[in-house]
N, C-alpha and C positions, 0 to 999 in steps of 0.2 A: 504494500500500500504506500501511497505517496505520503511522506511525512507531513503532518499538519503544519508544522512551522515553516517548512519549505513552501507548501502550497500557499500559505498566507503571505509569504514574502515574495512570491513570484510576480505580484503586481508591479513591483518596482525592479527587482533584481533581474527577472527574465526579460523585461522590456529592453534593457540594454546589455544584459549579462551575456547574451550570445556574441556580443562584439568585444567586450572587455570584461571577462568573468574574473571575479576575485578568487583567491585560493579557497577551496572548500574542504571541510572535514570529510573523511572518507564516506561516512554514512550519508551526508548531504550529496556527495558526488554520485553515489549509487541512486539516490532518490531523484536527482536531477536527470540521470541517465534514463530512469524509468519514464519520467515525463517526456523526455525527448523521443524515446522509443514509441510512445503513444502518439506523439506528434508525427512521427514517421510512419505510423500505421503498420509496424512490422508484423504484428500478430495476424493481420488480415491475410497475408500471403504465406506466412511460415507456420501457421497453425490450422490444421484441418478440423472440420466439425467432429467433436468428440475426441480429438487427438490431444497429445501432450503439447503444452505451450512451446512454441518455437521449434518443434521437432521436424518441421518441413512436411512435404507430401502434398502440398496444394498443387492442383493440376491447372496449368495454363494451356488452353487449346489455342495455339497460335497458327498463323498461316503457314509457317515453316515446319510445323510439327507440334509435338507435345513436350512442354517444359515442366519439370517437377521441381518445386522449391526445396531448398536444402535444409538440413538440420543446422540451426544456428545456436543450439544450446552449448554450454561449456563442456560437453562431453569430450574427453581426450581421445576417444576412439572413433567417434562418429560425427562429432560437431566441431566447434572452433576452440576447444579448450586448450590446444597447444599453440594457438595463434598469438603472435605478439601484437602490441597495439599498432605498430607500424603496418603489419600485414592486414589487420582489421581495417585500418584507415584506407589502405590501398584498395581493398575489396569494395568498400563503400564509395570511394571517390573515383576509382578508375575501372572497376569491374574486373579486377584480377585477383583470383583466389591465392591463398598462401602457397599452394604448390605451383603457381604460375599459370594455372588453367584460366582461360578467359570466361567470364560469366556472360549470361545473355541479358539484354536490356529489359527483360521482364522484371528484373530487379533494377529500380530506377537510379543507377549510379550516375547517369547523366545529370540528375537533379541533386543527388547527395554530394556531388563534387564540391558544393559550396559550404559544407559543414565546417565550422570553425574548429581549430585544434582543441579548444576548451570543451566544446560540446562533444567532440570525438572521444576525448578522454573520459567524459562522463558516460557516454554510451558504452564504451569498452568496459568500464567498471561495472555497469549494470549487467551486461550480458555475461561477464565472467563470474560475478559474485552473487547475483540475485536470481538468475534464471536457473531452474532445476535441470541438471544434466540428463540427457536422454541417450542411452547407449544403443541406438538403433538407427539404421538408415531408413528413409522412406521406402515403402514397398515397391512403388513404381519408379522407373528410371526415365530420365529425359531421352526422348527418341525424336530426332530431327529427320525430316525427309531429305532426299537428294535434291539439290546439291548443297543444302544448308548444313549437312554433316561433314563437309569436306574441311580438312585442317586449314587454318589460316584465315578463314572467312571473317571471324570476329575481330581479328587483329586489324584487318582492312577496314571493317565497319567502324571500329573504335578510332582509327586514324582519321576517318572522315567526319565522324559525328560526336565522338566522346571528347569534346574539347572544353568541358566545364572548368571553371576557375574558382578558387576560394572566394568567399563572399567579401565584398568591400561595400560599405555603405554608399548609397547614391547621394551626393551632396545636394541634389535638387529635392530630396525628400526629407521630411522631418524624422525624428527618432521613431515615432510610432509607425509611420509608413515604411521605414527601413526594416523595422522588426517584422512587419507583415511581408515585405519583400523576401526577407531571409526565410520565412516559413513557407510562403507560397512557392518560391522558386526552388527551395531546397527540401527540407524534411517532409512537408506536406505534399510535395511532388504533384501539384495540381495539373501541371501541363501534361503529365503522363496520360491522363484521360481526356482533358479538355482541349488539347491542341491536336489538329489534324496531322496525319503522317504522310510522308511521301512514298514513292514506290519502293524505297529501301527500308521502310518502317521507321524512319527517323522523323522527329518532330519538325514541322514546318515553322521556323521561328518567325516568319512574317505573318503568321496566322495565330500567334500566341493567345491561347485560352479562348479561341473563337468557336469551340465546340467540335465534337467528334463522336463517332459511334463506337460503343464499347459493349461487346456481348449482346448486341441488339438494342441496347439502351442508348439514348442520345445524351451524352455528357454536354450539358448546355453551354452556350456562349456565355461566358462570365466576364466579358469585357464590358465597360460602362456605356455601350451603345443603348440608346433610349428604347428602341423597339426590338432589336435582335438580342440584346444582352440584358444586363442588370442595372442599366442606367436609371430605371425608375424605382429601384430598391434603395432604401435608406441604409446607412451603415448599421443601424440597430437591427434592421430586418435581416441583413446578411449575417450578422453575428448570431441572431436568434436561430436562423436556419441551420447554421453550423452546429449549434448546441442541441437543437431539438429535431431537426429534419423537416420542419414545416413552418410556413408562415401563412396565416389565414389570408385568403384573397390573393395569394401569389402561387405557392407551389408546395409540394411535399416530396421528400426524397424516397427513391426506390432503387432497386438493383445495387450496383457498385457504390453509388453515393450513399445509400442507406447504410452499407457496411462501413464506409468512411466515417459517417456520423457516429455510428455505434461504437466502433473500435478506436476512433481517433479524436475527432473534433469535439465531441461532447466532454472529453476529459481535459481540454485546454482551458486555461484561465480566461475569464472575461476579457482581460487585457489583451490576450493573444488573439482571440476571435475578433475583437474590434480592430486590432492591428491588421489582421488579414483583410477585413472589410475596408479599412482605410487605404491599404495599398491597392486593392482591386479597383478602387475608384480613380487611381492615378494612371493606370496602364492605357495604352492607346485603344480607343473604341473601334470596333470592327463590325460593320454591318454585314450580316450573312444572309439576310432575306430582304425581300421587297415589301414586306408587310408594313402597313402604315400605323400600326399600333402593337404594343407588346402582347404576347400570348395570354397573359393573365387578365387582360382587360376585357376579353370576351366573356360575356356572362348574361345572356338573355334569360330572364326568368319568366317562363310562360307555362302556366298550369297545364297539366296533362290530364285529359279525360280518359282514365284507365278503363272505364266501362267498355270502350271500344276494343280493348286489347284482352280482356279477360276471356277465358275459354267458354264461359257460360255457366248456367246454374245446374248442369247435369251432374250425374253421379261422378265421384272423384276417380272412378276406375275407367272412365271413358277415354277414348283415344286422344281427345283434346287435352286431357290432363296428363296423360302418360307419355305423349310424344316427346322424344328427346332429340329429334332430328330437325326441328324447325329452324329456319333461317330468318324468322321474323324478328327483326331487331328490337322493336318495342316490347314484344312478348318476352324475348330473352332478357331484356333489361328488367322487366317487371318480376320475372321469376328469380333472377340471379343477383340483381344489384339494388333494387328499390328498397329492400328491407334495411339496408345500411345507409345508402346514399339518398334515400327519400324519393318519392314518386316524382318530385319536381327537381331532383338533383341538388337539393338544399343541404344535404349532409345532416349530421346530428347537431343538436343545440350546443353540446359541449365541445364540438369541433373534433371529437375523437374519430368520427367518420367524416372524411373530407367532403366539402361541397364540390360539385362538378362544374359549377359556374365560377368564373374568375379563378380558373385553375389552369396553370401553365400546360399541363399534359393534355388537357382537353382543347385548349385554344391554340396550341402550337401549330406551326405551318406544316409540320410532318407529324403523323400520329404515332410515331415509334414508341414513345414512352407510355402512351395509353395502351397500346397493344401489349407491350411487355409487362405492364402492371396486371393486365388480365391474364397473361400467360403464366407469369411467375408469382404473382401476388406481391404484397408488401409485408416485409418482416423487419421491424426496426425497433431497437431498444435505445431510448435516448434520455436526455436529461429530464424530460417531463413525462416519461412513461413509455409504454409499448404501443406500437402501431401495427395492427395486423389486418391484412386483407387476404383472403384465401386465393390460392392459385386456381385457375380455371382450365388450363390446358390438360388434356387427359393424362399426360405423363407426369405432371407436376401436382395435380390436385389430390386431395386425400379424403374429401367428404362428399363428393357427388360424382356424377357420370362424366363431367368434363365437357368442354366446348371444342369442336374442331375448328380448323382455320376459317372455314366459311362462316361459322357462327360467330367467331371472334370478330371477323370483318363486319358482320351484320350489326352486332351490338355496338361496336365502335362507331360505325357510321351513324347509328341512332344517337349516341351520346354526343358526338361532335355536332350533329345537326341540331339537336334539341338544346344543348347547353353550351356549345362552343362557337367556333367560327363558321361552321357549316359542314355538310356531309363530306367526310374525308374521301369518299369514293373508293374505299378499300375493297379488295377481292380476297378470296382465300389464298391465291397465289402470291399476292402482295404481302399478306400476313406471313406467309412462309418465308419470303425473302427478308422481311424485317427480323424474324426470329433467327435467320441464318447469319445476321450481322452484315457489316459493310462489305460491298463487293471488293474482291481482291484487285490490287493494281496489276496492270499487264505483266510487269516484270516478275511479280510473285506468282501469279497464276500460271505463267509459262516458264518458270525458272528451270525446271528439269529439261524441257525441250531446248531452251536457249543454251543451257550449259552443254548439252550433248552437241548441239550445232557448233558451239564455240570450240569444244574439244576436237571435233572433226576438222573445222577450219584450221585450228592450230596444227593438227597433225599433217594436213595437206601442205601447209606453209613449210613445215619442217622437212617434209619429203621433197618439196620443190627446191628448198635451199640445198639439201643434200645432193639432189640430182644436178643442180646448177654447179655446185662445188666440184662434183666428180667430173662433169663435162669440161669444166674449165681446167682442171688438173690434167686431163688427157690432152687438151690443146697445147698446154705449155710443156708437156713431156717430150 
């Protein structure tokens, strides 16, 4: 647990402490490291559901194959117990393991490169002294597809894209904004999800924090653009969202962002969440849509006459009551959604069940997050309690028959038409593509074929050079 006296002192000490930390007693150093590990959300990727803390095994399904997170407990046989502080720091900042093996950027070392020496010392102390050793490797192993499993590829990628530098305060920002910059650009690694990636899976720096698709979910544009981003959010609202995962009349967190709230942001001090908010207000605004108003501003409240959607007054065992194949959007909403969200999409009076009007997921230009919320549900424990919405896809739900892609499209279209910007025009195939995630860039999609072509061309060039050399030597003989 975080020491109470450290937590109380973070208001002042951590605001500037990341840049000029005083010498700390060892127990305070470990506690500070625990706080920083939560800021870095280490547990989200290195702890599996029901598994030992930091023992690894989390599965990343990447375009280039499957990456399994490693054991980062202080086990001397299976973890990082034999690592020196210098080796630990190199892994976090440069993506190079103690044995010289290059890590994959599923671990955000491109962001962690800015961690200060003082904070690195605290993190090292925490992982070596406070985390329970687990003497076991993850059951699954990383398996990359050809040609991503060829030696030397990560060294080339790092040379091109892993060029992070230690943090230096921006003289144009005040202390609070610089603290936010340190967290956003570093430990919180916000750009990992919120910045689009190029064909080589590297972040596009000119589109910093302008939004990207992650596991089907849309990581929102969090630049201060008034319509596309969070320009209409106050700093207090941003800080509240980080702590609780929702802001009434704006948005609620689901998917990877819900995990970040649960495991990381809710544990930060109010000073740090406000510092993050203050910094986000200073970055360049990027417009990513042609919308003339923010997504959360859509909220037409029009009473629904549900008598036209009810199956009738017949016996409850008639076909109308037992049919589970309907693609009637209003009927699906009435049966599956209205009990919590209200027949008019108003949500519950206490806000526990969110309103569907003035809701970013419902008013967004693309319905990805609405679809994914229906598919996966919402599961979030945050500073003001638990938020739970059941999953409705057949393979993820546990309490009913589930909705297929055509039904998810139908109910989504009704919700956006009735409570948001208008009918999203979804089809079952479009829902399937949303669930599959962002389409692969050409280079990644055709990497194997391009690699083979490259090898063939290379071989032909070598053969041609050999032939030319032999022919020339014969002429000179």
